[in-house]
C-alpha positions in Angstrom: 64.2 147.2 90.2 65.2 144.4 92.5 68.8 143.3 92.1 69.5 140.0 90.5 70.3 137.2 93.0 74.0 136.3 93.2 74.8 132.9 91.7 77.2 131.0 93.9 80.4 130.0 92.1 80.8 126.8 94.3 78.5 124.1 93.0 79.7 121.0 95.0 80.9 120.2 98.4 84.6 120.8 98.9 87.0 117.9 99.4 87.4 116.5 102.9 90.5 115.4 104.7 91.1 111.6 104.8 92.9 112.1 108.1 91.1 115.0 109.8 93.4 115.0 112.8 96.3 115.9 110.5 94.6 119.0 109.2 94.2 122.3 111.1 90.6 123.2 111.9 88.8 126.0 110.1 88.4 126.9 106.4 89.3 124.0 104.1 90.9 126.4 101.7 94.1 127.3 103.6 97.7 127.0 103.0 99.2 126.0 106.4 98.7 122.2 106.0 101.3 119.7 107.3 103.9 118.4 104.9 101.6 115.7 103.7 97.8 115.9 103.7 95.3 113.7 101.8 91.9 114.8 100.6 88.9 112.9 99.1 86.5 114.4 96.7 82.7 113.7 96.4 81.9 111.0 93.8 81.8 112.5 90.3 79.2 112.1 87.7 81.9 112.4 85.0 83.3 109.1 86.1 80.1 107.3 87.0 80.4 107.9 90.7 84.1 107.5 90.9 86.0 108.9 93.9 89.2 110.9 93.5 91.9 111.7 96.0 94.5 114.5 96.3 97.9 114.2 98.0 99.3 117.6 99.1 103.0 117.5 99.7 106.2 119.5 99.2 107.5 117.2 96.5 104.5 118.0 94.2 100.8 117.4 94.6 99.3 114.2 93.2 95.7 113.9 92.0 94.4 110.4 91.8 91.6 110.1 89.2 89.4 112.9 88.0 87.0 114.7 90.2 84.4 117.2 88.9 86.2 120.2 87.4 84.0 122.9 88.9 84.8 126.2 90.6 84.9 124.6 94.0 87.6 122.1 93.1 89.5 124.6 90.9 89.7 127.0 93.8 90.8 124.1 96.1 93.6 123.1 93.8 94.8 126.7 93.4 94.8 127.2 97.2 97.0 124.2 97.7 99.7 124.7 95.0 98.1 123.2 91.9 98.4 119.7 90.5 101.9 118.3 89.7 100.8 114.8 88.7 97.4 113.3 87.6 97.4 109.5 88.0 94.6 107.6 86.4 93.9 104.2 88.0 91.8 102.9 85.0 90.0 104.0 81.9 86.8 104.8 83.7 88.5 107.5 85.7 89.6 109.6 82.8 86.8 112.2 83.2 88.0 115.7 82.3 91.7 114.8 82.2 92.2 117.0 79.1 90.7 120.1 80.8 92.7 119.4 84.1 96.0 119.1 82.2 95.3 122.3 80.2 94.2 124.2 83.4 97.1 123.1 85.7 99.8 122.0 83.3 100.1 118.7 85.2 101.7 115.5 83.9 99.3 112.7 83.3 100.5 109.2 84.4 98.7 106.1 83.1 99.4 102.5 82.4 100.5 102.0 78.7 97.4 100.0 77.7 95.0 102.9 78.6 97.1 105.7 77.0 95.4 105.4 73.6 92.2 106.7 75.2 93.9 110.1 75.7 94.7 111.2 72.1 96.3 114.5 71.8 97.5 114.7 75.4 101.0 114.5 76.7 101.2 111.5 79.0 103.7 109.5 80.9 103.2 105.7 80.6 104.5 102.7 82.4 104.3 99.0 82.0 104.4 97.3 85.4 105.7 99.7 88.0 106.7 103.3 88.1 108.2 105.3 91.0 107.4 109.0 91.2 109.8 109.3 94.2 111.0 107.3 97.2 107.5 107.5 98.8 105.2 107.0 95.8 104.9 104.1 93.4 102.3 103.0 90.9 101.7 99.3 90.3 99.9 97.6 87.4 97.0 95.5 88.7 95.2 94.3 85.5 91.8 92.7 85.6 89.2 95.3 86.1 90.5 96.9 83.0 93.6 96.1 80.9 95.5 98.9 82.5 94.0 99.0 85.9 96.6 100.2 88.4 97.1 101.3 92.0 99.1 104.0 93.6 101.0 103.3 96.8 102.0 106.0 99.2 104.2 104.9 102.0 103.3 107.7 104.5 100.7 107.3 107.3 101.6 103.6 107.6 101.1 102.9 103.9 98.1 103.7 101.7 97.0 102.0 98.6 94.7 104.0 96.2 93.0 101.2 94.4 90.6 102.8 91.9 88.1 100.0 91.0 90.5 97.2 91.5 89.4 96.9 95.1 86.3 98.5 96.4 84.3 98.2 99.7 81.5 95.7 99.9 78.3 96.4 101.9 80.2 95.6 105.1 82.9 98.2 104.2 85.6 95.5 103.5 87.8 95.7 100.4 87.1 93.1 97.7 87.5 92.7 94.0 84.2 93.1 92.3 83.3 91.1 89.2 80.9 92.8 86.9 79.6 92.2 83.3 82.3 94.7 82.2 85.2 93.1 84.0 88.1 92.7 81.6 89.7 89.5 83.0 88.6 88.1 86.3 91.5 85.6 86.9 94.0 88.3 86.2 92.2 90.6 88.7 92.6 87.8 91.4 96.2 87.3 90.4 96.8 91.1 90.8 95.4 90.8 94.3 97.8 87.9 95.0 100.6 90.2 93.8 99.7 92.9 96.3 99.6 90.4 99.1 103.1 89.3 98.2 104.3 92.8 97.6 103.1 94.3 101.0 102.9 93.3 104.7 100.7 94.4 107.6 103.5 96.8 108.5 103.6 98.5 105.0 100.0 98.5 104.1 97.6 100.0 106.6 95.0 101.7 104.6 93.1 101.4 101.3 91.4 104.4 99.7 89.0 102.9 97.1 87.9 104.7 93.9 84.2 103.6 94.0 81.5 102.3 96.4 82.7 104.8 99.1 79.1 105.1 100.4 79.6 101.7 101.9 82.3 103.2 104.2 79.5 105.0 106.0 81.3 108.2 106.6 84.8 106.8 107.0 87.3 108.0 104.4 89.5 105.0 104.2 89.7 101.3 105.0 91.9 100.5 108.0 93.8 97.3 108.6 93.9 96.9 104.8 96.4 94.1 104.6 94.6 91.9 107.1 91.3 92.4 105.3 93.0 91.3 102.0 94.7 88.3 103.5 91.4 87.1 104.9 89.8 86.8 101.4 89.0 83.3 100.1 90.7 83.6 96.7 89.6 80.2 95.3 86.0 81.1 96.1 86.4 84.5 94.5 87.7 82.8 91.3 84.4 80.9 91.1 82.2 84.1 91.2 80.2 84.5 88.0 79.8 87.9 86.4 76.9 90.1 87.3 74.4 90.6 84.5 
């Protein structure tokens, strides 16, 4: 009798380093990473093509939005010290939050207006801003959804993880995107104004968007983030009609 074929346990591609030069070459599942490393996951069907990120650091690892919870990613988390925080940028990124919290015992952080969508879970909520530590802050940026928020990480020149608040257009430039499901378009533009006032070219170098990452054409972040945002025509954006 022929032996049954072995079924591989890994069903998706592993996460990739956002800054490959900062990560040692070789197998992606290794423990000798620098003090801070950032990884990006393939878009997940659980979140309608959303992109998640993972910050590996000595102070406790941060998962930003939910990737697929398959064996590939579970092995990856286990090899890198687990998940300390799971931050949700908006309601569309919830995915398998309950399963991730149960598996890794992580704390879930979400803006207070989205928390009701996580019944039965232990969550930490915030209203406008919340600091995890001196290097990491979450900021309420309503508009895409009532509780849409961004996470700012000051390392690497300053990175803003924007969820669907800001996503790349077909030219790979960060923009707010108005859709038929946008909660409040003027508030979304006001949130963009707040970010421009809150940061500078020196404190915001990169954006890691939570959707439309195919438009980055192989890049894993948007460079010169502040300059791109400052060049947007906000009055013209306000006049954009929703997509049907």
